[in-house]
C-alpha positions as CSV (number, residue, x, y, z in Angstrom):
1,X,20.3,-146.2,-61.3
2,X,23.4,-144.0,-60.9
3,X,26.7,-145.7,-61.7
4,X,29.7,-145.8,-59.4
5,X,31.7,-143.2,-61.3
6,X,28.9,-140.6,-61.1
7,X,28.5,-141.0,-57.4
8,X,32.3,-140.6,-57.0
9,X,32.2,-137.3,-58.9
10,X,29.3,-135.9,-56.9
11,X,31.0,-136.9,-53.6
12,X,34.3,-135.2,-54.7
13,X,32.4,-132.1,-55.8
14,X,30.6,-131.9,-52.4
15,X,33.9,-132.2,-50.6
16,X,35.5,-129.5,-52.8
17,X,32.5,-127.1,-52.2
18,X,32.6,-127.8,-48.4
19,X,36.3,-127.0,-48.4
20,X,35.7,-123.7,-50.3
21,X,33.0,-122.7,-47.9
22,X,35.2,-123.5,-44.9
23,X,38.0,-121.4,-46.4
24,X,35.6,-118.4,-47.0
25,X,34.4,-118.7,-43.4
26,X,37.9,-118.8,-42.1
27,X,38.9,-115.8,-44.2
28,X,35.9,-113.8,-42.9
29,X,36.8,-114.6,-39.3
30,X,40.4,-113.6,-40.1
31,X,39.3,-110.2,-41.6
32,X,36.8,-109.5,-38.8
33,X,39.1,-110.4,-35.9
34,X,42.6,-110.7,-37.4
35,X,45.6,-108.2,-37.7
36,X,44.0,-106.3,-40.5
37,X,41.1,-104.9,-38.4
38,X,42.7,-101.5,-37.8
39,X,43.4,-101.1,-41.6
40,X,39.8,-101.7,-42.6
41,X,38.5,-99.6,-39.7
42,X,40.6,-96.7,-40.9
43,X,39.3,-97.1,-44.5
44,X,35.8,-96.6,-43.2
45,X,36.6,-93.1,-42.3
46,X,38.2,-92.2,-45.6
47,X,35.6,-90.5,-48.0
48,X,34.9,-92.5,-51.1
49,X,34.2,-89.3,-53.1
50,X,35.0,-85.6,-53.3
51,X,33.9,-83.6,-50.2
52,X,32.5,-80.1,-50.9
53,X,30.6,-77.4,-49.0
54,X,27.5,-76.3,-50.9
55,X,25.5,-73.1,-50.2
56,X,22.1,-72.7,-51.7
57,X,21.2,-69.7,-53.9
58,X,20.5,-66.6,-51.8
59,X,16.9,-65.7,-51.4
60,X,15.5,-63.0,-53.6
61,X,14.1,-59.6,-52.5
62,X,11.0,-57.9,-54.1
63,X,9.1,-54.7,-53.5
64,X,5.4,-55.0,-52.4
65,X,4.3,-55.3,-56.0
66,X,6.7,-58.0,-57.0
67,X,9.4,-55.9,-58.6
68,X,12.8,-57.4,-58.1
69,X,15.1,-55.5,-55.7
70,X,17.9,-58.1,-55.2
71,X,18.6,-61.1,-57.4
72,X,21.4,-63.5,-58.1
73,X,23.4,-63.4,-61.4
74,X,26.4,-65.2,-62.8
75,X,29.4,-62.9,-62.9
76,X,33.0,-63.7,-63.8
77,X,36.4,-62.9,-62.2
78,X,39.2,-62.3,-64.7
79,X,42.0,-64.7,-63.7
80,X,45.4,-65.4,-65.2
81,X,47.2,-68.7,-65.5
82,X,50.7,-67.4,-65.1
83,X,52.5,-70.2,-66.8
84,X,50.4,-69.9,-69.9
85,X,51.2,-66.2,-70.5
86,X,53.3,-65.4,-73.6
87,X,55.2,-62.4,-74.8
88,X,52.2,-61.6,-77.1
89,X,49.4,-62.3,-74.7
90,X,50.6,-60.0,-71.9
91,X,50.1,-56.8,-73.9
92,X,47.0,-58.2,-75.7
93,X,45.2,-59.0,-72.5
94,X,46.0,-55.6,-71.0
95,X,44.8,-53.8,-74.1
96,X,41.5,-55.8,-74.6
97,X,40.5,-55.6,-70.9
98,X,41.4,-51.9,-70.8
99,X,39.3,-51.1,-73.8
100,X,36.4,-53.3,-72.8
101,X,36.1,-52.2,-69.1
102,X,37.7,-48.7,-69.1
103,X,40.5,-49.7,-66.7
104,X,43.8,-48.0,-66.9
105,X,46.1,-49.8,-69.4
106,X,49.2,-49.1,-67.3
107,X,47.7,-50.7,-64.2
108,X,46.8,-53.9,-66.1
109,X,50.2,-54.1,-67.7
110,X,51.9,-53.8,-64.3
111,X,49.8,-56.7,-63.0
112,X,50.5,-58.9,-66.0
113,X,54.3,-58.2,-66.1
114,X,54.8,-59.0,-62.4
115,X,56.9,-62.1,-61.8
116,X,54.1,-64.0,-60.0
117,X,55.7,-67.4,-60.5
118,X,58.7,-66.4,-58.7
119,X,56.4,-65.3,-55.8
120,X,54.9,-68.8,-55.7
121,X,51.6,-67.8,-57.4
122,X,50.6,-69.7,-60.5
123,X,47.1,-68.2,-60.8
124,X,46.2,-64.7,-60.0
125,X,43.0,-62.6,-60.1
126,X,43.1,-59.2,-61.9
127,X,42.2,-56.3,-59.7
128,X,41.3,-52.6,-60.1
129,X,42.0,-49.6,-57.9
130,X,39.0,-47.9,-56.3
131,X,38.6,-44.2,-55.4
132,X,38.6,-44.7,-51.7
133,X,41.9,-46.5,-51.8
134,X,42.8,-50.2,-52.0
135,X,42.1,-52.6,-54.8
136,X,39.1,-54.7,-55.7
137,X,38.8,-57.9,-57.9
138,X,37.6,-57.2,-61.4
139,X,34.1,-58.7,-62.0
140,X,32.4,-58.7,-65.5
141,X,28.9,-59.6,-66.4
142,X,27.7,-62.2,-68.9
143,X,27.9,-59.7,-71.9
144,X,31.5,-58.9,-71.2
145,X,32.3,-62.5,-70.6
146,X,30.8,-63.5,-73.9
147,X,33.0,-61.0,-75.7
148,X,36.1,-62.2,-74.0
149,X,35.2,-65.9,-74.7
150,X,34.8,-65.0,-78.4
151,X,38.3,-63.5,-78.4
152,X,39.7,-66.7,-76.8
153,X,38.0,-69.0,-79.4
154,X,38.9,-66.9,-82.5
155,X,42.3,-67.9,-83.9
156,X,42.5,-64.5,-85.7
157,X,41.8,-62.4,-82.6
158,X,44.5,-61.0,-80.4
159,X,46.3,-63.6,-78.3
160,X,44.7,-63.9,-74.9
161,X,46.6,-67.0,-73.8
162,X,46.5,-67.3,-70.0
163,X,43.2,-65.4,-69.5
164,X,40.5,-67.4,-67.7
165,X,37.0,-66.5,-66.7
166,X,36.0,-67.9,-63.3
167,X,32.2,-67.9,-62.8
168,X,30.7,-66.8,-59.4
169,X,27.2,-66.0,-58.2
170,X,27.0,-62.3,-57.5
171,X,24.3,-60.3,-55.8
172,X,22.7,-57.8,-58.2
173,X,20.4,-54.9,-57.5
174,X,18.3,-54.1,-60.6
175,X,17.0,-50.8,-59.2
176,X,20.6,-49.5,-58.7
177,X,20.8,-47.0,-55.9
178,X,17.0,-46.8,-55.3
179,X,16.3,-48.0,-51.8
180,X,20.0,-48.9,-51.4
181,X,20.1,-47.9,-47.8
182,X,17.2,-50.1,-47.1
183,X,18.6,-53.1,-48.8
184,X,22.2,-53.0,-47.6
185,X,24.5,-55.3,-49.7
186,X,26.2,-58.7,-49.9
187,X,30.0,-59.0,-50.0
188,X,32.1,-61.4,-52.1
189,X,31.9,-64.0,-49.4
190,X,28.1,-64.0,-49.6
191,X,27.6,-62.2,-46.2
192,X,24.9,-59.6,-45.9
193,X,25.7,-56.2,-44.5
194,X,23.4,-53.5,-43.2
195,X,19.7,-53.0,-44.0
196,X,17.6,-56.0,-44.9
197,X,20.5,-58.0,-46.3
198,X,22.2,-57.7,-42.9
199,X,19.2,-58.2,-40.7
200,X,17.9,-61.2,-42.5
201,X,21.3,-62.6,-43.6
202,X,20.9,-66.1,-42.2
203,X,17.3,-66.4,-43.5
204,X,18.3,-65.2,-47.0
205,X,21.5,-67.3,-47.1
206,X,19.8,-70.6,-46.3
207,X,21.9,-73.4,-44.7
208,X,25.2,-74.5,-46.1
209,X,25.8,-78.2,-46.1
210,X,28.8,-80.5,-46.6
211,X,28.3,-83.0,-49.4
212,X,30.4,-86.0,-50.3
213,X,30.1,-86.4,-54.1
214,X,29.8,-90.2,-54.5
215,X,31.9,-92.0,-57.2
216,X,29.0,-94.5,-57.8
217,X,26.6,-92.9,-60.3
218,X,23.4,-94.2,-58.7
219,X,24.5,-92.7,-55.3
220,X,25.5,-89.4,-57.0
221,X,22.0,-89.0,-58.3
222,X,20.5,-88.8,-54.8
223,X,22.9,-86.3,-53.3
224,X,21.0,-83.9,-50.9
225,X,20.3,-80.3,-51.8
226,X,21.0,-77.5,-49.2
227,X,18.0,-75.9,-47.6
228,X,17.2,-72.8,-49.8
229,X,17.2,-69.3,-48.4
230,X,13.8,-67.5,-48.0
231,X,12.5,-64.9,-50.4
232,X,11.4,-61.6,-49.0
233,X,8.6,-59.2,-50.1
234,X,9.2,-55.8,-48.7
235,X,6.7,-53.2,-47.7
236,X,8.5,-50.7,-49.9
237,X,6.6,-49.5,-53.0
238,X,9.1,-48.5,-55.7
239,X,6.8,-45.8,-57.1
240,X,6.5,-44.2,-53.7
241,X,10.2,-44.7,-53.1
242,X,11.0,-42.9,-56.4
243,X,8.8,-40.0,-55.4
244,X,10.5,-39.7,-52.1
245,X,14.0,-39.9,-53.5
246,X,13.3,-37.3,-56.2
247,X,11.8,-34.8,-53.7
248,X,14.7,-35.4,-51.3
249,X,17.3,-35.0,-54.0
250,X,15.7,-31.8,-55.3
251,X,15.7,-30.1,-51.9
252,X,19.2,-31.3,-51.0
253,X,20.6,-29.7,-54.1
254,X,18.4,-26.6,-53.9
255,X,19.2,-25.9,-50.3
256,X,22.9,-27.0,-50.7
257,X,22.3,-29.3,-47.7
258,X,24.7,-32.0,-46.6
259,X,22.3,-35.0,-46.2
260,X,18.8,-36.0,-45.5
261,X,16.0,-38.6,-45.2
262,X,12.4,-39.0,-46.2
263,X,10.4,-41.9,-44.7
264,X,6.8,-42.8,-45.6
265,X,5.0,-45.1,-43.2
266,X,1.5,-46.4,-42.8
267,X,0.7,-45.2,-39.2
268,X,-1.9,-47.9,-38.7
269,X,0.2,-50.9,-39.7
270,X,3.8,-49.7,-39.4
271,X,4.6,-50.7,-43.0
272,X,7.4,-48.6,-44.4
273,X,6.3,-47.6,-47.9
274,X,9.5,-45.6,-48.7
275,X,12.8,-44.9,-47.1
276,X,15.0,-42.4,-48.9
277,X,18.4,-41.3,-47.8
278,X,21.0,-38.9,-49.3
279,X,23.8,-39.4,-50.2
280,X,22.6,-42.5,-52.0
281,X,24.1,-45.9,-51.7
282,X,24.4,-48.1,-54.8
283,X,24.6,-51.7,-53.4
284,X,26.1,-52.8,-56.7
285,X,29.1,-50.7,-55.8
286,X,29.5,-51.1,-52.1
287,X,33.3,-51.2,-51.8
288,X,33.7,-47.7,-50.3
289,X,31.2,-48.6,-47.4
290,X,33.2,-51.6,-46.4
291,X,36.4,-49.6,-46.3
292,X,34.9,-47.2,-43.7
293,X,36.0,-47.7,-40.2
294,X,34.5,-47.1,-36.7
295,X,31.2,-45.4,-36.2
296,X,31.0,-44.2,-39.8
297,X,29.4,-47.5,-40.7
298,X,26.4,-46.6,-38.4
299,X,25.1,-44.1,-41.0
300,X,24.7,-46.8,-43.7
301,X,21.0,-46.5,-42.8
302,X,20.4,-43.1,-41.2
303,X,16.7,-43.9,-40.7
304,X,17.6,-46.5,-38.0
305,X,21.1,-45.5,-37.1
306,X,21.4,-41.8,-37.6
307,X,20.9,-39.8,-34.3
308,X,19.7,-36.2,-34.3
309,X,18.1,-33.8,-32.0
310,X,14.5,-33.6,-33.1
311,X,13.8,-30.0,-32.2
312,X,10.2,-28.8,-32.3
313,X,8.8,-32.0,-33.8
314,X,9.3,-33.4,-30.3
315,X,6.8,-30.9,-29.0
316,X,4.1,-33.3,-30.2
317,X,5.1,-35.7,-27.5
318,X,5.3,-33.0,-24.8
319,X,1.8,-31.7,-25.6
320,X,0.4,-35.2,-25.9
321,X,1.7,-36.0,-22.3
322,X,0.2,-32.8,-21.0
323,X,-3.2,-33.4,-22.6
324,X,-3.3,-37.0,-21.5
325,X,-2.3,-36.1,-18.0
326,X,-5.2,-33.6,-17.9
327,X,-3.0,-30.7,-16.9
328,X,-3.8,-28.5,-19.9
329,X,-6.6,-28.0,-22.4
330,X,-6.2,-26.6,-25.9
331,X,-7.8,-23.3,-24.9
332,X,-5.8,-22.8,-21.7
333,X,-3.9,-19.6,-21.9
334,X,-0.2,-18.8,-21.3
335,X,1.4,-15.4,-21.2
336,X,4.6,-15.6,-23.2
337,X,7.2,-13.1,-22.1
338,X,9.9,-14.5,-24.4
339,X,11.8,-16.3,-21.7
340,X,11.5,-18.7,-18.8
341,X,13.9,-19.9,-16.2
342,X,14.2,-23.6,-15.6
343,X,16.9,-25.0,-13.4
344,X,18.6,-21.6,-13.2
345,X,19.0,-21.4,-17.0
346,X,17.0,-18.9,-19.2
347,X,15.1,-20.5,-22.1
348,X,14.0,-18.4,-25.0
349,X,11.9,-18.8,-28.1
350,X,13.3,-19.6,-31.5
351,X,13.2,-15.9,-32.5
352,X,14.0,-14.6,-29.0
353,X,10.8,-12.6,-29.0
354,X,7.8,-12.5,-26.6
355,X,4.4,-13.6,-28.1
356,X,2.1,-12.4,-25.4
357,X,-1.1,-14.2,-24.4
358,X,-1.3,-17.6,-26.2
359,X,-3.6,-20.6,-25.9
360,X,-2.0,-24.1,-26.0
361,X,-3.2,-24.2,-29.6
362,X,-1.2,-21.0,-30.3
363,X,1.9,-22.4,-28.5
364,X,1.9,-25.3,-31.0
365,X,1.1,-23.2,-34.0
366,X,3.9,-20.7,-33.3
367,X,6.2,-23.4,-31.9
368,X,7.0,-21.6,-28.7
369,X,9.9,-23.1,-26.7
370,X,9.0,-21.0,-23.6
371,X,5.5,-22.3,-23.5
372,X,6.4,-26.0,-23.9
373,X,9.1,-25.6,-21.2
374,X,6.5,-24.2,-18.9
375,X,4.1,-27.0,-19.7
376,X,6.8,-29.7,-19.0
377,X,8.2,-28.1,-15.8
378,X,5.2,-26.5,-14.2
379,X,2.3,-28.6,-15.4
380,X,3.4,-32.1,-16.2
381,X,6.3,-32.4,-13.7
382,X,9.5,-34.3,-14.0
383,X,8.5,-37.9,-13.1
384,X,5.4,-37.9,-15.3
385,X,7.2,-36.2,-18.2
386,X,9.8,-38.9,-18.4
387,X,7.3,-41.7,-17.8
388,X,5.5,-40.5,-20.9
389,X,8.7,-40.4,-23.0
390,X,9.4,-43.9,-21.9
391,X,5.9,-45.0,-22.9
392,X,6.6,-43.4,-26.3
393,X,9.7,-45.5,-26.7
394,X,12.2,-42.7,-26.5
395,X,15.6,-44.1,-25.6
396,X,14.6,-47.6,-26.7
397,X,14.8,-49.7,-29.9
398,X,11.7,-49.9,-32.0
399,X,12.7,-53.4,-33.2
400,X,12.5,-52.4,-36.9
401,X,13.8,-55.1,-39.1
402,X,16.9,-53.3,-40.3
403,X,20.4,-54.0,-39.2
404,X,22.2,-51.5,-37.0
405,X,19.3,-49.8,-35.2
406,X,20.4,-47.7,-32.2
407,X,18.5,-46.6,-29.2
408,X,18.9,-42.9,-29.2
409,X,20.0,-40.9,-26.1
410,X,17.7,-39.6,-23.3
411,X,19.1,-38.5,-20.0
412,X,16.2,-38.8,-17.5
413,X,16.0,-37.6,-13.9
414,X,17.4,-40.9,-12.7
415,X,20.7,-40.2,-14.5
416,X,23.4,-38.9,-12.2
417,X,24.3,-36.1,-14.6
418,X,20.7,-34.9,-15.2
419,X,19.8,-31.4,-14.1
420,X,16.5,-29.6,-14.0
421,X,17.3,-27.6,-17.1
422,X,17.2,-30.9,-19.1
423,X,13.5,-31.0,-18.3
424,X,13.0,-27.6,-19.9
425,X,15.2,-28.3,-23.0
426,X,13.9,-31.8,-23.6
427,X,10.4,-30.4,-23.8
428,X,11.2,-28.8,-27.2
429,X,13.5,-31.5,-28.5
430,X,16.9,-30.3,-27.4
431,X,19.3,-32.3,-25.3
432,X,17.7,-35.6,-26.5
433,X,18.6,-37.5,-29.6
434,X,16.4,-39.9,-31.5
435,X,16.5,-41.8,-34.8
436,X,13.9,-40.9,-37.5
437,X,12.3,-44.4,-37.2
438,X,12.0,-43.9,-33.4
439,X,10.3,-40.6,-33.8
440,X,7.9,-42.0,-36.4
441,X,7.0,-44.9,-34.1
442,X,6.3,-42.5,-31.2
443,X,4.2,-40.0,-33.2
444,X,2.2,-42.9,-34.8
445,X,0.3,-43.1,-31.5
446,X,-1.1,-39.6,-32.2
447,X,-2.2,-40.5,-35.7
448,X,-3.5,-44.0,-34.7
449,X,-5.9,-43.3,-31.8
450,X,-3.3,-43.6,-29.1
451,X,-1.8,-46.9,-30.4
452,X,1.9,-47.0,-31.2
453,X,2.8,-49.5,-33.9
454,X,6.2,-51.0,-34.7
455,X,7.7,-49.9,-38.0
456,X,8.7,-52.9,-40.3
457,X,10.1,-53.4,-43.7
458,X,9.2,-57.0,-44.6
459,X,5.7,-57.7,-45.8
460,X,5.9,-61.4,-46.6
461,X,8.4,-64.2,-46.2
462,X,8.3,-67.0,-48.7
463,X,10.0,-70.3,-48.0
464,X,9.6,-74.0,-48.8
465,X,7.3,-74.2,-45.8
466,X,4.9,-71.7,-47.3
467,X,4.1,-67.9,-47.1
468,X,4.3,-66.0,-43.8
469,X,3.0,-62.4,-43.4
470,X,4.1,-60.6,-40.2
471,X,1.2,-59.1,-38.3
472,X,1.1,-55.5,-37.1
473,X,2.9,-55.3,-33.7
474,X,1.6,-52.9,-31.1
475,X,4.5,-51.3,-29.1
476,X,2.2,-49.6,-26.6
477,X,-0.7,-47.3,-25.9
478,X,1.0,-44.2,-24.4
479,X,-2.1,-41.9,-24.6
480,X,-5.8,-42.3,-24.7
481,X,-7.7,-42.1,-28.0
482,X,-9.4,-38.9,-26.9
483,X,-6.0,-37.3,-26.3
484,X,-4.8,-38.3,-29.8
485,X,-7.9,-36.9,-31.4
486,X,-7.6,-33.6,-29.5
487,X,-3.9,-33.2,-30.4
488,X,-4.5,-34.1,-34.0
489,X,-7.0,-31.2,-34.3
490,X,-4.4,-28.9,-32.8
491,X,-1.8,-30.1,-35.3
492,X,-4.2,-29.5,-38.2
493,X,-4.6,-25.9,-37.0
494,X,-0.8,-25.7,-36.5
495,X,-0.2,-26.1,-40.2
496,X,-2.2,-22.9,-40.8
497,X,0.7,-21.0,-39.2
498,X,4.4,-22.0,-39.4
499,X,3.7,-25.2,-41.4
500,X,1.4,-23.9,-44.1
501,X,3.9,-25.0,-46.8
502,X,3.1,-28.6,-45.8
503,X,-0.7,-28.3,-46.5
504,X,-2.4,-30.1,-49.4
505,X,-5.5,-28.7,-51.1
506,X,-8.5,-30.8,-50.5
507,X,-7.0,-32.9,-47.6
508,X,-6.9,-32.5,-43.8
509,X,-3.3,-32.9,-42.9
510,X,-1.8,-32.9,-39.4
511,X,1.9,-32.1,-38.8
512,X,4.7,-30.2,-37.1
513,X,7.8,-28.6,-38.2
514,X,11.2,-28.8,-36.5
515,X,14.3,-26.7,-36.5
516,X,17.1,-28.1,-34.3
517,X,20.5,-26.6,-33.6
518,X,23.4,-29.1,-34.1
519,X,25.4,-30.0,-31.0
520,X,29.2,-29.8,-31.3
521,X,32.1,-30.3,-28.8
522,X,31.9,-26.6,-28.1
523,X,28.2,-26.1,-27.7
524,X,25.5,-25.7,-30.3
525,X,26.4,-24.5,-33.8
526,X,25.1,-20.9,-34.3
527,X,24.4,-21.2,-38.0
528,X,23.8,-24.8,-39.1
529,X,20.6,-26.7,-38.3
530,X,18.6,-29.8,-38.9
531,X,15.3,-28.9,-40.6
532,X,12.6,-31.4,-40.2
533,X,8.8,-32.1,-40.6
534,X,6.6,-34.9,-39.5
535,X,3.0,-35.1,-40.7
536,X,0.2,-37.5,-41.7
537,X,-3.1,-37.7,-43.5
538,X,-5.9,-37.7,-44.2
539,X,-6.7,-37.2,-40.5
540,X,-10.1,-38.9,-41.0
541,X,-8.4,-42.2,-41.8
542,X,-4.6,-41.8,-42.0
543,X,-3.0,-43.7,-44.9
544,X,0.5,-42.3,-44.6
545,X,2.9,-40.6,-42.3
546,X,5.9,-38.8,-43.7
547,X,9.1,-37.7,-41.9
548,X,11.5,-35.3,-43.6
549,X,14.9,-34.4,-42.3
550,X,17.4,-32.1,-44.1
551,X,20.8,-31.7,-42.5
552,X,22.7,-28.4,-42.6
553,X,20.7,-26.5,-45.3
554,X,22.4,-23.3,-46.4
555,X,19.5,-21.4,-48.0
556,X,17.4,-21.3,-44.8
557,X,17.7,-22.9,-41.4
558,X,13.9,-23.4,-40.8
559,X,12.0,-26.6,-41.1
560,X,9.0,-24.7,-42.3
561,X,10.9,-23.4,-45.3
562,X,13.1,-26.4,-46.1
563,X,11.4,-29.6,-44.9
564,X,7.6,-28.7,-45.1
565,X,7.7,-28.3,-48.9
566,X,9.3,-31.7,-49.3
567,X,6.5,-33.2,-47.2
568,X,4.0,-31.4,-49.4
569,X,5.6,-32.7,-52.6
570,X,5.7,-36.3,-51.5
571,X,2.1,-36.1,-50.0
572,X,0.7,-34.7,-53.3
573,X,2.2,-37.7,-55.1
574,X,1.0,-40.1,-52.5
575,X,-2.7,-39.2,-52.7
576,X,-2.5,-40.1,-56.4
577,X,-0.4,-43.2,-56.0
578,X,-2.6,-44.5,-53.1
579,X,-5.8,-43.4,-54.8
580,X,-6.9,-41.4,-51.7
581,X,-10.0,-39.2,-52.4
582,X,-10.2,-35.6,-51.2
583,X,-12.0,-34.7,-48.0
584,X,-15.2,-33.7,-49.8
585,X,-15.4,-37.0,-51.6
586,X,-14.7,-38.8,-48.3
587,X,-17.4,-36.9,-46.4
588,X,-20.0,-37.6,-49.1
589,X,-19.1,-41.3,-49.0
590,X,-19.5,-41.3,-45.2
591,X,-22.8,-39.6,-45.4
592,X,-24.1,-42.2,-47.8
593,X,-23.3,-45.1,-45.4
C-alpha cells in the first residue's frame, strides 16, 4: 500500500504537469491570435533557402544517321577580379592570354590597365574585337582552360593573380560551317536564332523553373529538375550535304558568282536531304550575323527567306496548268515569230530570235518565252492561270520548319496594280518572286504524280515522352496524275536540248533550266542573272529532287551552262550514296516481278 508521502509527490507532479500543459495551450493561443500574428505570417513568405532559376540542358541535334550537329559543351569566360590584380599580374595575364589565343597584346593590356574600380566595377570580363565592329566576350574551351589553370596553380609560372575562369554551357557545332544555314545558332543568353535552332527554340530549350534550394539536407535531395529540351534528328544526310556544298563551292568560285544554293529533297516525302548555301555560315562564330540590321537578317537561310525571280524553271508550272486544263497537248504546234504582244507590250525570246514551227515539247526544250506567254494568255486565260499558281502554293508559305520563311510575291489579276502584261511575263517566271523551297514544293507535284508535299527538315523528335516522327504532309493536288506523267516525259526530252549538261548516264532525269534577269530600281540588269536548274530522278521512282541557284555568275549568264552541271555533279554522287540502280537494272527488276 502506497504511503502518504508518495501520494503527495504524485499529486504535486500531476498539478505541475497540468500547469505546464495549461501554459503551453495559453502560449499557442497567444501565438495564433495574439499581436505576433503579422510577424509569423510575414515569415511564411520569406524563402528558407536560396532561390535560383534553372534551365535544363538544351536538346541536341543530329543528322539522319545520328551524327551530332549541335551539342552542349562547357566553355569558360576569362574574368578579372580587379582588386586582386598586381603590378606583376597585369602584364603577365595580357602576355599569356595573347600568346595562347592569338589576341592582340595591346588590346588586352588596355583592358587590364583601365581603372575599373574607380568606375565601380570590381569584376570584369575580358573581350576581343571582331571584324564587323564591336566587341565580344572571350570564350575558351576546356583545353585552353586547363592550360590557364595550370599556370594559376604553378608557383613558378607567371603571376596570373586576378584571373578567373567562369564556366558556362555553350552551344557547339561539331561540323563547323556544314549545314550552318540550316541549323542557325544559339546566342550567349541561350536563345536560338534562325534555321532549326530558331524554329524549334522553345522545344530545344526545355522549360526553365524557379527552384528554392532548401537548407535542410533531406529536402535538398528531392529538389525538382527542369523539364529537359527535346532532341532533334534532322532529315539532313551529312554525306549528301557535303557533296552539295562541295559542288556549290566549286561552281561559285569557277564562275566568280556572288552566292548560291543547292537543295536536295525527296519529292515523295518532302524530306530535305541537303541544303547548301554560299557564303557559308559557321554557327560557332555567329557574331557578325547578329550585328546585321534590317532585312539583311532574312538571308540567313536563303532557301526559305531569299526571294528571286525563277525565270524559265517557272515554265514547268505554266505548262502543267495548260496540260491539266486540257487546252494544249505535247504535240500541238505553235508558230514562233520571235515576239508576241501581251497587254500592249512586246515579249521576246531569250535570244530575241524566231524559232519557227514548234510543238509544245519544242517550246519547253528550247525554253521559248513567246510560246509560254501565248499558252498563258491565249490558251489558259487569266483566271485559270492564277488559280493554278495558287494551287501550286505560289505566294504562300510552305510551312517548312525553318525560322524566317517568307511568302514570295505574286501580283494576281485581283491586285489593283496588275496589268495584262503581268500574265505574259509571269508565264516564264518574270515579275513573280519565290523562295527556293517554295519552288521545290510546287514542282514536287510534277515529280510525285500530282501530289504536292510539304518540305520539312526534322525527321524525329525525341523527348522524355518518347519518339515522334512527323508524317508526310500533303499540301495539295494541283494537277492530275496523268498531267504529271505527261509533263515529266516532256521534261525528260527537254534535257536533250538546252539542259543536256544536267543528264546522267544510265538514268532517266527530268528537269528544267532557268535564267532570270535581276530586277533593280531602274529596271532589269542587262548583264547579271540568276542561273538555276531544278530536276529529279529517276523518273520511274523519284528518290531525289535537286534545286540549284547561282547568283550573278560572271563566266556565263545561262542556267544551262552554270547551274545544270552542278545538278549533274550532285546527282552523280546521289545515285551512289542512295544506292540507286541504273535504268537497265531497274527495268530488269520490274520485269522479274
